[in-house]
N, C-alpha and C positions, 0 to 999 in steps of 0.2 A: 741553610735557609733560616731567615730571621723569624722570631716569634710573630712579628707583624705579618709577614708573608703567609705563614701557616694559618693564621686566623682568617685572613682574606680567602685563602683556598677553601677552608672548611665552610665558610659562609657561602661561597659560590656553589659548592656541592649540595648543600642543604636547599638552596634556592632552586637548583635544577631538579632535585627530587620532588620538591613541592610542585613545580610546574608539570612534571610527569603525572603526578597524582591527580591534579586538576584536569589535565587533558584526558585521562582515562575515564573521568566522570562525565565529561561534556556530552557524548552521544546520548546517554540515557536521559539527560536533562532535555535535550533537543527533541527526542521522540515524544516526551510527555506521557509515557505509558504508566500503567498502574502496577504496583507490586503484586496485585492479585490476578493480573491478566494471564489467561491461558489460551491454548489453541484448541478450539472445539474439534472433536473427532467425528468420523463418519458423516461428514458434511457433504451435501449434494444439492444440486438444483436440477429438477426434472422439467424440461420444456415440453409443453404439449404439442408444439409444432416448431421445427427448426428452420422452416423455409424463410428466406429473406423477405422483408417487407410484408410479413404476415402476422396477424393477431395470434398471440400465444399466452397461455398462463404458465407461470413459473412456480413449481412446488419446491419450497425450501425446507430442508430438514438438517438437523445436527444434534450431537450430544454435547451438552455443556460440561465444563470441567468443575463447576462449583455448585454447591447446594445454596441457592439464593433465589431472589425474585427479580426477574427481568422486567424492566418497565420501558425500555426503548431498544429497538432493533434497527440497525441500518444495513441496507443492501445496496452497495455502491458498485455500479457497472463501469468498467474501464477496459479500453481496447488493448493497452500495452502492458499492464502489470497487475498481478493479484496480491502483491506484497502490501501488508498492512502498514500504513504510515508513509508509503512512497507517494510522491507527487504523481498524479495521473496526468501525463502530458498528452495523452491521446484519448479524449473522452468519446463516448458513443454519440456522435453528433446527430445521426438520423434515427436513433432508437427512441421510441416513445414509452414513457413509464407513467403510471398513475400518480397524481398529486393530491387526490381527495379520495374519500371513501373509508371503509373499515375492512379489517382483515381479522379472521378468527385464528388465534394462535393456540395450537393444540399441544397437549402433553401426552405422549404415547398414543396419539390418535384420537383423543377424547377430551371432553371438558374444556371447550374452547373459551378463551378470554378475548374480548374484542379490543383491538388496537386501532387507533385512528391513523389513517394514511396522510402524510404530508409529503415532504420531499421536493426534489427539483427535477426538471425535465429539460433536455435540450443541450445544455453545456456541462452539466454535472451528472445527470442520470442517477440520482440517489432516490431510493424508496425508503422513507423513514416511517417506522411504526412506533406509535407512542400509546402506552396505556394511561388510564387515569392515575393520578398521583396516589400511590399506596395500594394499587390494585392490579399489579402486573401478573406475569406468568411465573408461578412458583415452581422451582425445580427441587424435587425432594431427594433424588438419588444422583449425585454427581457421577459423570462418566457412564451413566446407565440410561437415564431418562432421555427420550427423544422429543425435541421441540420441532414442530412443523407448522407451516402455514402456506397458503396459496396466494400469490400475487396475480391478479387479473388486470386486464386493461393495458397489457404490454403489446407493442408492435415491434417486431424484430428489425434490426438494421436494414436499410434499403441497399446498402453497398454490397460489394462482392462477398460471397460466402467466405467465412473464415473463423478463426478463433477469437474469443474475447474472454473477459474475466469478471467475476463478481467478488466483492469483499463483504463478508458478513461480520458485523460488530454488534455486541450486546452491551447494554448499560443497566445499572441499578436504578438510575434516576430517569424520570419520564421526560425531562427537558435537557438531557446532556447534549453538549455541543459536539459536532462532528465536522471534520474537514478531512479530505483524503490524505493530506500531509501533516495533520495534527488531530489524531483520533482521541486525545484526551484520556481520561481515566475510565477504562472499559473493563468488562468482566471477561468475555471470551471473544475471540476473533478467528477468522480463517478465510483463505482464498479458495475459489472454485473456478476451474476452467470450463468454458462452454464453447459451442461452435454453431454457427448458422450454416445452412446448406441450401442447395437447390434441389427441388423434387426431381425424381426420375420419372419418366413416362414409359409405361409398358404397353406395347401395341400387340395385337393379335388379330387374326382374321378368321371368320367363319364363312365358308362358301355357302351360297344359296343352294339348297338341295330340293330335288323333286324326283321321286321314284314312283312310277306309275306303270302298271301292267294290266291288261285286260285279256280274258280268254274264257275257255270252257273247262269245267272241273266236275268230277263226280260228287264232290262235297266241298263247298266253299269253306267249311270249318277246318279243312286240312291244309289250307293255304297259309303259309307263314312268311313267304317272301316271293320274289318274282321267279324263283327257280324250283319251288317245291309245291306239289299238289295240283299242278296244271296238267291237263290231258291234251287238248288241242284247241282249235279256234272255232269249233262248230257245235251248235246246240240243235239237235234234231228233234222236232216235235212229233215225228212219226206220221202215221196215217190219220188224217183228220176225218172225223165223222160228225154228222149234224146232231147226233143224239148226245154227244159229250163235248166237254171243253178240255182242250189239251193245255196242261200247265207244266212247264219245265220244273224239274227233270221228268221226262217221259220215259217210262220203262221200255226196255227192248222187247220183252215178251208181250205179245198180243197187239202192240201198237207200232212196232218197228222203230221206236225212238232210240236214242243213244244214251239215255239215262244221265245226261249232262245238264248242268245249269250254268248260267253265266256268272262271272264275278270280276271285280277289279280290286287291285291293291294300291294303296296310296300312302306314301311317306313324304312329308315336306316340313321344312323349318320355316316356311312362310309365316310371318307374324300374324297376318290376317287370314290365314288359311288358304284353301284352294277351291276353285269351282271346277266342276266336271261338265263338259259339253259333249253332245254327240251329233253326228250328221249322218243322215240316210236319205238317199234319193227316192226310195220307193218303199212301200209296204211289201208284204209277202206277195210274190207275183210269179208268173210263168214267163220265162224267156225275157224278151225286151218290152213286155207290157209296161206301160206307164201308169202308175197309180196316182190318185189325187186324194188329199186329205178329205175325209167326209164323204167320199164317193159311196153312193147308196146302191149301185148296180151289183146285183148278186150273180149275174150271168156272165161277167167278164172274168178274165184270168188274173184278178187282183183282189186280195182280201182286204176289206175296208179297214181303215184306221182313223183314229181321232188325234188331231194335233194336241189337244188339251186332255190331260188326264181326266178320266171319268169312270163312273161305275161300269164294270164289265158286264155285258149282257149275258143272259142265260144261253144255254146251248141251243143251236139252231139259228141264231142271229149272227151273221157273218161279222167278224171283228178280229183285229190283231192289236196287241199292245205290250208294253214293257213296264216293269215296276222295279225300283230299288227297294227290295222287300225288307232287308234288315242289314245291319252292319255289326262287325265284331271288333271291339277294341283289343287288338291283338298283342299289346305290349304292356310291360310293367314299368312304371305305374300306369294304372288305367285312368281314363278320363281326361287325357291330354287335349282331346278335341271332340267336337260334337258335329253331327251331320244334320243339315237342314234340307229336307226334300223340297222339290219345286214341281209345280205343274210344268208340263212340257212347253208351255208358253212363257215360262220364266217367273211365274207368280208362286211365291212360297205357299205351300199347302200343308205343311206339317207332316207328320208320319202317315203315309197313306196305308190303306188296307186293301184286301182283295175286292172290297165293295166300291172303292172310289179312286183308285190310284193309277190306272193303266192308261198309257197313251203312246203314240208313235208319230213323231212329227217329221214330215218329209219336205218341209219348206225352208231348209237351211240349218245352220248351227243352232242347237237348242240347249238351254241350260237344264241339266238334270238335277243339280243340287250342289251343295258345297259344304266345307267345314268352316268352323268359326275361328280356328286357330291352328297351331301346329298339330300334326298327327304323325304317329309312328306305326308303320305296318298295319294300318287298319284295313280290313277286308269287307267288301260290300257285295251283297248277293243280288244278282240281276235275275228276275223272274220274267218269263215270257208266257203269254197266253194267246190262244187262237181258237176261234169258232168258225165253223163253215155252215152255210145253209144247204138245204137239200138240192138247191139249184146251182151251187158253186161248181164250175167246170172242173173236170179232172185235170191233173197235170202235176209236174214237179215244181213246187212253190219255194221261192228262196228270196232272201234279201241280205243286205250287209250293212254294217254301221261302223263309223270311225269315232273313237272316243278321244277327247283331248282334256288334259288336266292343266289348269291355269293357276299358278301360284300368285298370291297377292302379298308381295314382300314389303 
């Protein structure tokens, strides 16, 4: 080989080496990144609501890698890539982000510094936070301090639920330029993956309930349900005498009663409570005798009764009546419902006493009273009274009544 050819070959090799060196430097120049740039750690964005097309606040937090002062923070949302410096070819077209306002940037959860919100919405979806020149968020312990802030005024994408990304970039200058494919000279950066969802719906059903039982018992305080404490369906007032008033329960000894009182138990989840009605065709009577409310005859085989609750007369004046004497809230917690007594003509009368609360209506279905809301295993005491006159004919007197509970759901 000639000296001339050797020189040409060495020159060609040197040129190739130079070209390779330049080529290896080219990508760093194109990214435009800073020599100080780092990747922030423990970065996250907490969405207050991930439902599509729904207002949400985004809580951003991260640990910076440098001890410095941050004057600008960019949060750039992109549907296809979290990579810093990549072109965002699929922006969040239907996401709404704030373009005005202020955000308090905290250090370790305290001592907020106000940053002004600018940014773009619609085709870029960038939220840009800028502090006043020279008064940004100072980081005192690199890789240890946590910077956090809350972005409000965001509406999630309207489109189908799915993944998207946010790029977080910090700068030392309050007016640093940012573009998704040209981030400039930044302090720290990092990507975060997020997702929108559709809410789930959970259904359940609660059946309407009404438990109601009526009967005779030796003591209404022993009743806890429809199977416990009941004896039979008969209250026997015994042998009636004009000198005394018979009030249930009437003792067996001396009067031939059966020592029973009436009661009913009510449980219902009816929101507006339940009303109790009763129906009786006659007052106390013998056989098929027909009784009329307010009948004043003392020589027929029918003991007089008043349709409207009233004071019960003294012994010797013929009369029959019924009273809801008291009720017991039988379940824990107590006080889930309250009872309102009514006159037997349906007019609320408050809590009656032995002096003013007895009646017996034979003119159809009659409102006895009701609860104001739900009740659980509440027990109500039915007290019966009877007087006879000296002229009341002898005989076996009897009547019956049907009780109905009506829930108001």
